[in-house]
C-alpha positions as CSV (number, residue, x, y, z in Angstrom):
1,M,168.8,74.9,112.5
2,L,172.5,75.4,112.3
3,Y,172.8,79.2,112.5
4,N,170.2,81.8,113.6
5,V,170.4,85.4,112.6
6,M,172.6,86.4,115.6
7,E,175.1,83.7,114.7
8,I,175.0,84.7,111.0
9,Q,176.0,88.2,112.1
10,E,179.1,86.7,113.8
11,I,180.1,85.4,110.3
12,L,179.0,88.1,107.9
13,P,179.6,91.9,108.2
14,H,176.1,92.7,106.9
15,R,173.5,94.4,109.2
16,Y,169.9,95.6,108.9
17,P,168.5,96.6,106.5
18,F,171.0,94.7,104.3
19,L,171.4,91.3,106.1
20,L,169.3,89.1,103.8
21,V,169.7,85.7,105.5
22,D,167.6,84.8,108.5
23,R,168.7,81.3,109.1
24,I,171.1,78.6,107.9
25,T,169.5,75.1,108.0
26,E,172.0,72.9,106.2
27,L,175.8,73.3,105.6
28,E,178.4,70.9,104.2
29,P,181.7,72.7,104.2
30,S,183.1,73.1,100.7
31,K,180.0,71.5,99.2
32,M,176.6,73.1,99.9
33,I,174.5,75.4,102.0
34,T,170.7,75.9,102.5
35,G,169.3,78.9,104.3
36,Y,166.3,81.2,104.1
37,K,164.9,84.7,104.5
38,N,161.4,85.5,105.6
39,V,160.1,88.3,103.3
40,S,158.0,90.8,105.2
41,I,155.9,93.7,104.1
42,S,157.7,95.8,106.7
43,E,161.0,95.8,104.8
44,P,162.1,99.2,103.6
45,V,162.5,98.1,100.0
46,F,158.7,97.8,99.6
47,Q,158.2,101.6,100.1
48,G,159.5,102.0,96.6
49,H,159.2,98.6,94.9
50,F,156.3,98.9,94.4
51,P,153.9,100.7,96.8
52,D,150.7,99.4,95.3
53,H,152.1,96.0,94.1
54,P,155.0,94.9,96.4
55,I,157.6,92.7,94.6
56,Y,160.8,91.7,96.3
57,P,163.6,92.9,93.9
58,G,165.6,90.4,92.0
59,V,168.9,92.1,92.9
60,M,168.0,91.5,96.6
61,I,167.4,87.8,95.9
62,I,170.8,87.6,94.2
63,E,172.4,89.4,97.2
64,G,170.7,87.1,99.6
65,M,172.1,84.1,97.7
66,A,175.5,85.7,97.7
67,Q,175.4,86.2,101.5
68,A,174.5,82.5,102.0
69,G,177.5,81.7,99.8
70,G,179.6,83.9,102.0
71,V,178.6,81.9,105.1
72,L,179.5,78.7,103.1
73,A,182.9,80.1,102.1
74,F,183.7,81.3,105.7
75,K,182.6,78.1,107.3
76,S,184.7,76.1,104.7
77,M,187.9,77.7,105.8
78,N,190.2,75.9,108.2
79,E,189.8,76.8,111.9
80,A,192.7,79.2,112.1
81,D,191.4,81.2,109.1
82,Q,187.8,81.1,110.6
83,E,189.2,82.8,113.8
84,S,190.5,85.7,111.7
85,S,187.2,85.9,109.6
86,Q,186.4,89.2,111.3
87,E,189.3,90.6,109.2
88,K,187.9,89.3,105.9
89,V,185.1,90.0,103.6
90,V,183.6,88.3,100.5
91,Y,183.6,90.3,97.3
92,F,181.5,89.5,94.2
93,M,183.5,88.9,91.1
94,S,180.7,87.9,88.7
95,I,177.1,87.0,88.4
96,D,176.3,84.8,85.4
97,K,173.2,83.1,84.0
98,A,170.9,85.0,86.3
99,K,167.2,84.2,85.7
100,F,164.1,85.3,87.6
101,R,161.3,82.8,87.1
102,A,158.5,84.0,89.4
103,P,157.8,87.1,91.6
104,V,158.6,87.0,95.3
105,V,156.1,88.8,97.5
106,P,155.6,89.7,101.2
107,G,154.8,86.7,103.2
108,D,157.0,84.3,101.2
109,R,159.8,82.3,102.7
110,L,162.7,82.6,100.3
111,E,164.9,79.5,100.5
112,Y,168.5,79.8,99.2
113,R,170.2,76.6,98.0
114,L,173.8,76.8,96.9
115,T,176.3,74.2,95.8
116,V,180.0,74.6,95.0
117,I,180.9,74.4,91.4
118,K,184.6,75.0,92.0
119,N,186.8,76.4,94.8
120,R,190.4,77.4,94.1
121,G,192.0,79.1,97.1
122,A,190.1,82.2,98.0
123,V,187.9,82.1,94.8
124,W,184.5,80.4,94.9
125,N,182.2,79.5,92.0
126,L,178.7,78.7,93.2
127,D,175.5,77.4,91.7
128,A,172.8,79.4,93.4
129,K,169.1,78.8,93.4
130,A,166.2,80.4,95.3
131,Y,162.8,78.8,96.0
132,V,159.4,79.7,97.4
133,D,157.3,76.7,98.5
134,G,159.5,74.4,96.5
135,K,159.2,76.4,93.3
136,L,162.3,77.8,91.7
137,V,162.0,81.6,91.6
138,A,165.6,82.7,90.7
139,E,169.0,81.2,89.8
140,A,172.5,82.3,89.0
141,E,176.1,81.3,88.9
142,L,178.1,83.4,91.4
143,K,181.8,83.9,91.7
144,A,183.2,85.5,94.8
145,M,186.6,86.0,96.5
146,I,187.5,86.2,100.2
147,V,189.8,89.1,100.8
148,D,191.3,91.0,103.7
149,K,189.3,94.1,104.8
């Protein structure tokens, strides 16, 4: 384990119920990140999606991958910029080639694996994939930018 949920909250501004990364297990700055979220039936989203057939929404999977990408971007900055990371936030610029391949249900461990396609200054292009038990459940290309709050 590299970062637990408390350490992730020091990096990202997200909080319950919208912090969608529980742990970071691998990170190579400017190259890749692996993390996961434990999907629990007690999550508020399941009250409406769907009460009799709970499915974790695809948009939440995309957001979780983006949050993992935010950790990667922040941890890839030089040390001086990392110290001022509390004054910065990551904004989505685009989501391309999104595909949902299998449903994610309560009890699943949703693993996010992202690799850097390209990084130019504050802009990051990421290849994002999500897995459950080694099976690809979602993928997308994400573009994001680190900006001042």
